[in-house]
N, C-alpha and C positions, 0 to 999 in steps of 0.2 A: 700240560695235563698231568695230574697226579695219578701215578700208577699205584694201585693197591697191591700189597704183596700177596702172591699166591703162597700156598703151603710150602712149596720147595724154596720159595724166595725168603722165607723166614730164616732159614739157616744161613742164606747169603747175607741177609740184613744183620744177623748176629755176628757173622764174620767181619762185616764192615765196621760195626761198633767195636768189636774186639781189636781190630787192626788200628783203629783210631785211639784206642785206649781210653774210651770215654767212661765217665761215671754217671750213674743214673740218680735222679732225685724224683721220687714218685709221691704223689698225694693220693692216699687211698681213703675213701669215705665209707663210713659204716653208720648204722643207726646209733651206735655209741659215740660217734664223733670221728672226725677226720684225723688221720695220723700221717706222718711224713717219714719215708724211709729213703736211705741213701746207700749206694754201693757201687761197685765196679760193674762193668758190662757183664750181664749174666745174672747179677743179683736182682735185676728187675723181675725175674721169674717169680720170686716170692710175692711181689706186689701183684703180678698178673694172676696168681693162684688164689686170689682173695675169694672168700665165701660168696655165694650167689647173691646174698642180700646187700652186698656192698656196692657202692657206686663205682663204675669203671674207673680205674686209676688214670691219672694224668701224669705224664712223665716229661722231664726235661733232661738234657744232657750237658755236662761240662767236662773240661779237660782233665781235672785231677780229682781223685777220690777224696782227698783232704778237703778240697773246696766244697764238694757235694756234702760231706759230713758237716762242715761249718754252716752251710746254708740250711740244711735240715735242722740242725740244732737251734739256730737263731729263729727259724720259722716256728718251730715247736715252742720255744720260749714265748714268742709273741702270742701264740694260740693259748698257752697256759695263762698268760697275763690277762687275756680277754676273759677266759673262763673264771679266773680268780676275781675279776672285777664284776662278775655277775652278768656278763653279756650272754644272754641265752639265744641260741640260734637253732633252727631246725637242721637236719642233716645236710640239705643242699646249701644252705647259707654257711654252715660250718665248713663245708667242702670249699666253697668260694673264698672264704676267709683264709683257709689254708693255702690255696693257690696264690692268692694275693700276697700272703706272708712269704712264700717262696720267692716270688718275683721281687718283692721289696728287699729281702735279704740279699739276693744276688746283686741288685743295684747298689745296695749299701757297701758290699764288699768288692764292687766293680768286677764281678765275675760274669762272663758271657754265658748265657744259657741258650741252648738250641732246643726248640720244641721237638717232640717225638715225630710230629707230622713232617717238619722240615728235614729232619735227619732221614726219615724214611724216603722222602722224595729224592734227596741227594743220593742215598744208597741205591735206590731203584734206578737212578740214572747211570750209576757205575755198573750195576748188574746188567742193564740193557746194553751198554757198550761192550761189556765182556761177552755177552751172548751173541751180539752182532759180529764181533770179531771172530769168535769161535765158529759161527756159521759161515762166515766168509772164508775162513781157513778150511773148513770141511768141504765147501764147494770147490776150492782150489786144490784139494788134496794135500793140504798142509798139516793135517792132524796125524800123519804117519808116526811121528815121534811120540805123540800122546797115546796112540793105540798100541805102540810097541811097549810103552811104559805099563799100560794096563795088562798086556800079555805077560810081562815080567812079574808084575804084582800077582797075577793069577797063579803062575807057576811057583813062585816063592811061597805063596799062601798054601797051595796044595801040597807042596813039599814039607811044610810044617804040619800037615794034617788038619789045617783049618779050612773053614768055608770062606770063599772069596765073595766080595760084594758083586752084585750084578753091575753091568757096565753103567747103567743110568745112575745108580747110587754112587759108584766110584767117580763118575764124571761130575756129580754134584759136589763131592769132596774136592775134586780138582778145581772146580769153579770157586768154591769157598776159599781155597788157598790163594787163588788169583785175586779175588776181591780183598782178602785180608792183606795181601802184599800191596795192592794199590792203596788201601787205606793207610797202611803203615808208611808208605811213601808220602801220602798227603799229610800225615801227621808231622813228618819231618820238615815239611816246607814252611 
């Protein structure tokens, strides 16, 4: 069963992508035509912040930013050739052509792409295991070291005259670090 990310899981999903060091390739459609953007994890926010009239972006992920840039450039060249050849398409057809161009370019360069949905499902599985393990530790009284770390953080922050994060926000950052470390380990396998 695919778990959809809750708001707090979005940060954990971003930590997972960051830990894996993935690069995004996004196709963003607009009335003026589809365009393709590529960048490291985090760069996809620019594609997600598209104007309301644009078609929701479609994203894929690959291992290296240079590969993402090659795929995006090749796919955009293909779209320009079609436009120069006089192939007229509505916004939805243009968007579909752009998506097909990305997949074709990845195949031509023998670069494995992972869909946004597949990556989200994989990440949510890791997040669920982290949360289950933390809950198991909480019930067994095994979070004493974590709680002591929070206490130290609060005291150090107060000592500097700064405001400390609430426990739930601090714990989310703790989970993000765990997820990032797991993803980094998976990246090295």
